[in-house]
N, CA, C and O atoms as a MOPAC input file, in Angstrom:
PM7 MOZYME 1SCF
protein

 N    141.71400 1    52.41200 1    12.94800 1
 C    140.73800 1    51.39300 1    12.57900 1
 C    140.99100 1    50.13600 1    13.41100 1
 O    142.12500 1    49.66400 1    13.49800 1
 N    139.95000 1    49.60200 1    14.01200 1
 C    140.09100 1    48.38300 1    14.80500 1
 C    139.72700 1    47.18200 1    13.95900 1
 O    138.88400 1    47.26000 1    13.06600 1
 N    140.37600 1    46.07400 1    14.25600 1
 C    140.06600 1    44.85400 1    13.51500 1
 C    138.79200 1    44.23700 1    14.07900 1
 O    138.48800 1    44.40000 1    15.26000 1
 N    138.04700 1    43.52700 1    13.23100 1
 C    136.81300 1    42.89200 1    13.72500 1
 C    137.14900 1    41.81600 1    14.75000 1
 O    138.20000 1    41.17700 1    14.69600 1
 N    136.22400 1    41.64100 1    15.68200 1
 C    136.40400 1    40.64200 1    16.71700 1
 C    136.33700 1    39.24000 1    16.12700 1
 O    135.50100 1    38.95400 1    15.27000 1
 N    137.22600 1    38.37200 1    16.59600 1
 C    137.24500 1    36.97800 1    16.16900 1
 C    135.95900 1    36.30800 1    16.62800 1
 O    135.52500 1    36.51600 1    17.76100 1
 N    135.34000 1    35.50200 1    15.76100 1
 C    134.12600 1    34.79200 1    16.18900 1
 C    134.43500 1    33.84800 1    17.35200 1
 O    135.50600 1    33.24300 1    17.40900 1
 N    133.49600 1    33.73300 1    18.26000 1
 C    133.64600 1    32.84400 1    19.40500 1
 C    133.35000 1    31.40800 1    19.01400 1
 O    132.54200 1    31.15200 1    18.12200 1
 N    133.99800 1    30.49000 1    19.67300 1
 C    133.63400 1    29.08500 1    19.56800 1
 C    132.44800 1    28.82400 1    20.48700 1
 O    132.10200 1    29.67300 1    21.30900 1
 N    131.83700 1    27.68200 1    20.35900 1
 C    130.63500 1    27.39100 1    21.13100 1
 C    130.92700 1    27.33300 1    22.63900 1
 O    130.14600 1    27.85000 1    23.43800 1
 N    132.02100 1    26.72000 1    23.02300 1
 C    132.36000 1    26.66400 1    24.45400 1
 C    132.68700 1    28.06100 1    24.96900 1
 O    132.27600 1    28.42700 1    26.07000 1
 N    133.42500 1    28.84300 1    24.18100 1
 C    133.71000 1    30.23000 1    24.57100 1
 C    132.42600 1    31.02000 1    24.77400 1
 O    132.31700 1    31.81900 1    25.70400 1
 N    131.45900 1    30.79100 1    23.89900 1
 C    130.18800 1    31.50600 1    24.00000 1
 C    129.45500 1    31.13600 1    25.28500 1
 O    128.91400 1    32.00700 1    25.96600 1
 N    129.43700 1    29.86300 1    25.61400 1
 C    128.77200 1    29.43500 1    26.85500 1
 C    129.52200 1    29.97100 1    28.07300 1
 O    128.90300 1    30.36400 1    29.06200 1
 N    130.84500 1    29.98600 1    28.00100 1
 C    131.64000 1    30.58300 1    29.08800 1
 C    131.31800 1    32.06500 1    29.24400 1
 O    131.22700 1    32.56700 1    30.36400 1
 N    131.14600 1    32.76300 1    28.13000 1
 C    130.81500 1    34.18900 1    28.18200 1
 C    129.46800 1    34.39800 1    28.86000 1
 O    129.30400 1    35.34400 1    29.63100 1
 N    128.51100 1    33.53600 1    28.58400 1
 C    127.21300 1    33.63200 1    29.25600 1
 C    127.40400 1    33.42700 1    30.75600 1
 O    126.89900 1    34.20200 1    31.56700 1
 N    128.12700 1    32.39200 1    31.11000 1
 C    128.36300 1    32.09800 1    32.52500 1
 C    129.03500 1    33.26400 1    33.25000 1
 O    128.70500 1    33.55600 1    34.39900 1
 N    129.96500 1    33.92000 1    32.58600 1
 C    130.77800 1    34.94100 1    33.24200 1
 C    130.28200 1    36.37500 1    33.04400 1
 O    130.64300 1    37.25300 1    33.82700 1
 N    129.45700 1    36.63700 1    32.00800 1
 C    129.17200 1    38.02000 1    31.65200 1
 C    127.70600 1    38.38700 1    31.50000 1
 O    127.37300 1    39.57200 1    31.50300 1
 N    126.83800 1    37.42600 1    31.36900 1
 C    125.42300 1    37.74600 1    31.18800 1
 C    124.87300 1    38.38200 1    32.47300 1
 O    125.16800 1    37.90800 1    33.57000 1
 N    124.08500 1    39.44000 1    32.34600 1
 C    123.54800 1    40.09100 1    33.55000 1
 C    122.46700 1    39.28000 1    34.27700 1
 O    122.19500 1    39.54700 1    35.44700 1
 N    121.85400 1    38.30900 1    33.62100 1
 C    120.80200 1    37.50300 1    34.25900 1
 C    121.41000 1    36.33600 1    35.02500 1
 O    122.07600 1    35.47800 1    34.44500 1
 N    121.17600 1    36.31300 1    36.32200 1
 C    121.71600 1    35.24700 1    37.17100 1
 C    121.24300 1    33.87000 1    36.71500 1
 O    122.02100 1    32.91600 1    36.72400 1
 N    119.98600 1    33.75600 1    36.32100 1
 C    119.45300 1    32.45500 1    35.89000 1
 C    120.18300 1    31.95800 1    34.63900 1
 O    120.46100 1    30.76500 1    34.51700 1
 N    120.48900 1    32.85200 1    33.72800 1
 C    121.21900 1    32.45800 1    32.51600 1
 C    122.64500 1    32.04200 1    32.85900 1
 O    123.16100 1    31.07500 1    32.29800 1
 N    123.28700 1    32.77000 1    33.78200 1
 C    124.64000 1    32.40400 1    34.21100 1
 C    124.64200 1    31.01800 1    34.85300 1
 O    125.52700 1    30.20700 1    34.58200 1
 N    123.65500 1    30.75000 1    35.70000 1
 C    123.55800 1    29.44100 1    36.34800 1
 C    123.30400 1    28.33700 1    35.32900 1
 O    123.87700 1    27.25100 1    35.42200 1
 N    122.44900 1    28.62000 1    34.36500 1
 C    122.16000 1    27.61700 1    33.34000 1
 C    123.40700 1    27.32500 1    32.50300 1
 O    123.68400 1    26.17100 1    32.17600 1
 N    124.15600 1    28.37300 1    32.15900 1
 C    125.38000 1    28.17800 1    31.38300 1
 C    126.38900 1    27.34400 1    32.16800 1
 O    127.05900 1    26.48600 1    31.59400 1
 N    126.50300 1    27.58600 1    33.46600 1
 C    127.40500 1    26.79300 1    34.30100 1
 C    126.97400 1    25.32400 1    34.30600 1
 O    127.80800 1    24.42500 1    34.20200 1
 N    125.68600 1    25.09600 1    34.42500 1
 C    125.17200 1    23.71800 1    34.39900 1
 C    125.40400 1    23.07700 1    33.02900 1
 O    125.71000 1    21.88700 1    32.94100 1
 N    125.25800 1    23.86500 1    31.96300 1
 C    125.49100 1    23.34800 1    30.61200 1
 C    126.94500 1    22.93300 1    30.43700 1
 O    127.22900 1    21.90400 1    29.82300 1
 N    127.86000 1    23.72000 1    30.96900 1
 C    129.28100 1    23.36400 1    30.87800 1
 C    129.56800 1    22.07000 1    31.63000 1
 O    130.36100 1    21.24800 1    31.16900 1
 N    128.93800 1    21.88500 1    32.76600 1
 C    129.11000 1    20.64000 1    33.52400 1
 C    128.53100 1    19.45100 1    32.74300 1
 O    129.11200 1    18.36500 1    32.72700 1
 N    127.39000 1    19.67200 1    32.10500 1
 C    126.77800 1    18.60300 1    31.30900 1
 C    127.68100 1    18.22500 1    30.13800 1
 O    127.81200 1    17.04600 1    29.80900 1
 N    128.29700 1    19.20900 1    29.51700 1
 C    129.21000 1    18.93700 1    28.40200 1
 C    130.45100 1    18.21900 1    28.91100 1
 O    130.97100 1    17.31900 1    28.25200 1
 N    130.92100 1    18.61900 1    30.07800 1
 C    132.08300 1    17.94700 1    30.66100 1
 C    131.77000 1    16.46800 1    30.89800 1
 O    132.61500 1    15.60500 1    30.66100 1
 N    130.56600 1    16.18500 1    31.36000 1
 C    130.16700 1    14.80100 1    31.64200 1
 C    129.78700 1    14.03200 1    30.38000 1
 O    130.13900 1    12.86100 1    30.23700 1
 N    129.06500 1    14.68800 1    29.46000 1
 C    128.53200 1    13.99300 1    28.30000 1
 C    129.27300 1    14.20800 1    27.00200 1
 O    128.99400 1    13.53800 1    26.00800 1
 N    130.21500 1    15.13600 1    26.99800 1
 C    131.02200 1    15.38100 1    25.80500 1
 C    130.22500 1    15.94400 1    24.64100 1
 O    129.19200 1    16.59100 1    24.81300 1
 N    130.73700 1    15.67800 1    23.46500 1
 C    130.15500 1    16.21400 1    22.23200 1
 C    128.71800 1    15.75800 1    22.01400 1
 O    127.95100 1    16.42500 1    21.31900 1
 N    128.35500 1    14.63300 1    22.60000 1
 C    126.99800 1    14.11200 1    22.41300 1
 C    125.92200 1    15.04400 1    22.95900 1
 O    124.78800 1    15.01400 1    22.48100 1
 N    126.24900 1    15.86300 1    23.94000 1
 C    125.25200 1    16.75200 1    24.54300 1
 C    125.48400 1    18.22800 1    24.21000 1
 O    124.69800 1    19.08700 1    24.61000 1
 N    126.55300 1    18.51900 1    23.48500 1
 C    126.91000 1    19.91300 1    23.23100 1
 C    125.83600 1    20.66600 1    22.45900 1
 O    125.49700 1    21.79200 1    22.82300 1
 N    125.29900 1    20.07800 1    21.41500 1
 C    124.27700 1    20.75500 1    20.60300 1
 C    123.03500 1    21.07100 1    21.45300 1
 O    122.50100 1    22.17800 1    21.39600 1
 N    122.59400 1    20.10500 1    22.22300 1
 C    121.42100 1    20.31400 1    23.07900 1
 C    121.67700 1    21.43900 1    24.08800 1
 O    120.83400 1    22.31600 1    24.27900 1
 N    122.83300 1    21.40200 1    24.72300 1
 C    123.15000 1    22.40800 1    25.73000 1
 C    123.30000 1    23.79500 1    25.10800 1
 O    122.87600 1    24.78700 1    25.70100 1
 N    123.89200 1    23.87200 1    23.93400 1
 C    124.02400 1    25.16300 1    23.24900 1
 C    122.64600 1    25.74300 1    22.94100 1
 O    122.43100 1    26.94500 1    23.09700 1
 N    121.72400 1    24.90600 1    22.51100 1
 C    120.36300 1    25.36000 1    22.22700 1
 C    119.65000 1    25.84200 1    23.47800 1
 O    118.93300 1    26.84200 1    23.44600 1
 N    119.84500 1    25.13800 1    24.56400 1
 C    119.21300 1    25.54400 1    25.81900 1
 C    119.78100 1    26.86700 1    26.32400 1
 O    119.03100 1    27.72900 1    26.78100 1
 N    121.08900 1    27.03200 1    26.24400 1
 C    121.70700 1    28.28700 1    26.66800 1
 C    121.21900 1    29.43000 1    25.78000 1
 O    120.90000 1    30.51000 1    26.27700 1
 N    121.16100 1    29.20000 1    24.49400 1
 C    120.67800 1    30.23500 1    23.57500 1
 C    119.26600 1    30.67800 1    23.95200 1
 O    118.95100 1    31.86800 1    23.90200 1
 N    118.43400 1    29.74200 1    24.32200 1
 C    117.06400 1    30.07900 1    24.70000 1
 C    117.01600 1    30.92600 1    25.97200 1
 O    116.11300 1    31.74800 1    26.13000 1
 N    117.96800 1    30.73700 1    26.87300 1
 C    117.94500 1    31.47700 1    28.14000 1
 C    118.47500 1    32.89600 1    28.01300 1
 O    118.28500 1    33.70700 1    28.91900 1
 N    119.14200 1    33.21300 1    26.89400 1
 C    119.73000 1    34.55000 1    26.75400 1
 C    119.00600 1    35.39600 1    25.71400 1
 O    119.57300 1    36.35300 1    25.18600 1
 N    117.78200 1    35.05400 1    25.42600 1
 C    117.03100 1    35.74600 1    24.37300 1
 C    116.96800 1    37.25900 1    24.57900 1
 O    116.97100 1    37.99900 1    23.59600 1
 N    116.91400 1    37.73500 1    25.80000 1
 C    116.80100 1    39.17000 1    26.05300 1
 C    118.11300 1    39.88800 1    26.27300 1
 O    118.12000 1    41.10400 1    26.46600 1
 N    119.22700 1    39.16800 1    26.24900 1
 C    120.53100 1    39.78600 1    26.49700 1
 C    120.93000 1    40.61200 1    25.29000 1
 O    120.88700 1    40.11800 1    24.16400 1
 N    121.31800 1    41.86300 1    25.50400 1
 C    121.68300 1    42.77600 1    24.42500 1
 C    123.08200 1    43.32900 1    24.64500 1
 O    123.62600 1    43.23100 1    25.74400 1
 N    123.64900 1    43.89500 1    23.62900 1
 C    124.97300 1    44.50800 1    23.69100 1
 C    125.93900 1    43.78900 1    22.77300 1
 O    125.60900 1    42.76400 1    22.17700 1
 N    127.15000 1    44.34500 1    22.66700 1
 C    128.15100 1    43.79600 1    21.75100 1
 C    128.54100 1    42.36200 1    22.10500 1
 O    128.60600 1    41.49800 1    21.23100 1
 N    128.79700 1    42.11500 1    23.37400 1
 C    129.20000 1    40.76200 1    23.77900 1
 C    128.05200 1    39.78600 1    23.56300 1
 O    128.26200 1    38.66300 1    23.10600 1
 N    126.85300 1    40.21200 1    23.88800 1
 C    125.67900 1    39.36100 1    23.67900 1
 C    125.52900 1    39.02200 1    22.20000 1
 O    125.21300 1    37.88500 1    21.84900 1
 N    125.75300 1    40.00200 1    21.33900 1
 C    125.63600 1    39.76000 1    19.90000 1
 C    126.65000 1    38.70500 1    19.45300 1
 O    126.31800 1    37.81400 1    18.67100 1
 N    127.88100 1    38.80500 1    19.94700 1
 C    128.90300 1    37.81400 1    19.59500 1
 C    128.50500 1    36.42500 1    20.07900 1
 O    128.71200 1    35.43800 1    19.37200 1
 N    127.94100 1    36.34300 1    21.26800 1
 C    127.51000 1    35.05200 1    21.82400 1
 C    126.34800 1    34.48700 1    21.01200 1
 O    126.35600 1    33.31000 1    20.65200 1
 N    125.35300 1    35.31900 1    20.72500 1
 C    124.21200 1    34.87300 1    19.92100 1
 C    124.68600 1    34.35000 1    18.56400 1
 O    124.25700 1    33.28600 1    18.11900 1
 N    125.56500 1    35.09800 1    17.91500 1
 C    126.07400 1    34.67700 1    16.60100 1
 C    126.77800 1    33.32600 1    16.68600 1
 O    126.56100 1    32.45200 1    15.84600 1
 N    127.61900 1    33.15900 1    17.70000 1
 C    128.37500 1    31.90900 1    17.84100 1
 C    127.44900 1    30.71800 1    18.06400 1
 O    127.61800 1    29.66500 1    17.44900 1
 N    126.47400 1    30.89200 1    18.94800 1
 C    125.56100 1    29.77700 1    19.23000 1
 C    124.66000 1    29.47400 1    18.03500 1
 O    124.41900 1    28.30800 1    17.72300 1
 N    124.16300 1    30.51100 1    17.36700 1
 C    123.34900 1    30.29000 1    16.16500 1
 C    124.17100 1    29.58900 1    15.07800 1
 O    123.68400 1    28.66200 1    14.43200 1
 N    125.40700 1    30.03000 1    14.88100 1
 C    126.25500 1    29.41500 1    13.84900 1
 C    126.51300 1    27.95000 1    14.16400 1
 O    126.46600 1    27.10500 1    13.27000 1
 N    126.78700 1    27.64500 1    15.42500 1
 C    127.02100 1    26.25900 1    15.81800 1
 C    125.78000 1    25.40700 1    15.58000 1
 O    125.87000 1    24.30300 1    15.04300 1
 N    124.63600 1    25.92000 1    15.97700 1
 C    123.39600 1    25.15700 1    15.83000 1
 C    122.96500 1    25.03000 1    14.36500 1
 O    122.24200 1    24.09900 1    14.01000 1
 N    123.40200 1    25.95500 1    13.52500 1
 C    123.04500 1    25.91100 1    12.10500 1
 C    123.88100 1    24.90100 1    11.32500 1
 O    123.52300 1    24.52000 1    10.21100 1
 N    124.98600 1    24.47100 1    11.90900 1
 C    125.81900 1    23.47700 1    11.23600 1
 C    125.01600 1    22.19700 1    11.03700 1
 O    124.14500 1    21.86100 1    11.83900 1
 N    125.32400 1    21.49500 1     9.96300 1
 C    124.62200 1    20.23500 1     9.72400 1
 C    124.97000 1    19.24700 1    10.82100 1
 O    126.03500 1    19.32900 1    11.43400 1
 N    124.07300 1    18.32200 1    11.06000 1
 C    124.30400 1    17.31700 1    12.09000 1
 C    125.44700 1    16.40400 1    11.66600 1
 O    125.67600 1    16.21400 1    10.47100 1
 N    126.15600 1    15.84500 1    12.61800 1
 C    127.25000 1    14.93300 1    12.29100 1
 C    126.76800 1    13.74800 1    11.45800 1
 O    125.60500 1    13.35300 1    11.55000 1
 N    127.64400 1    13.19300 1    10.66300 1
 C    127.31600 1    12.09600 1     9.76100 1
 C    126.68000 1    10.92400 1    10.49400 1
 O    125.72800 1    10.32000 1    10.00100 1
 N    127.20600 1    10.60400 1    11.66700 1
 C    126.66200 1     9.43200 1    12.37400 1
 C    125.19800 1     9.62600 1    12.74300 1
 O    124.44500 1     8.65400 1    12.80300 1
 N    124.77700 1    10.87900 1    12.99400 1
 C    123.36000 1    11.13300 1    13.30700 1
 C    122.49400 1    10.95400 1    12.05500 1
 O    121.36900 1    10.46200 1    12.14400 1
 N    123.01300 1    11.34700 1    10.90100 1
 C    122.23700 1    11.23300 1     9.66700 1
 C    122.10400 1     9.79600 1     9.21100 1
 O    121.14400 1     9.45600 1     8.51800 1
 N    123.05400 1     8.93600 1     9.58700 1
 C    122.99800 1     7.54700 1     9.16500 1
 C    122.06800 1     6.71100 1    10.01300 1
 O    121.70000 1     5.60300 1     9.62200 1
 N    121.68300 1     7.21900 1    11.16100 1
 C    120.81900 1     6.45400 1    12.07200 1
 C    119.43900 1     6.26800 1    11.50200 1
 O    118.58700 1     5.64700 1    12.13700 1

C-alpha cells in the first residue's frame, strides 16, 4: 500500500507547471508568474496563482490533478485580514 501524496504548496504547484506541464505556453506563463512573485511578493501571489490555473485548464494526469487541487485550495482560502479591512 502506498501512502497518499502530500498536498503541494502554491509555489510548488507553479514550479510543477513550469517544469512538467506539456504546454509550452503554460510553462512560460508559470515561469513569468514565479518572476512576478519574486518581484511583488505575497501581494501578487493570489493573482498569479489564478492566472496559472487558467492556463492549465486542459492539463490532465496525476501531477496535473495535484497542481489543480493545490491552486484551487490556495485560491479558496479567505482573503487576508488587511484586504477585508480596506
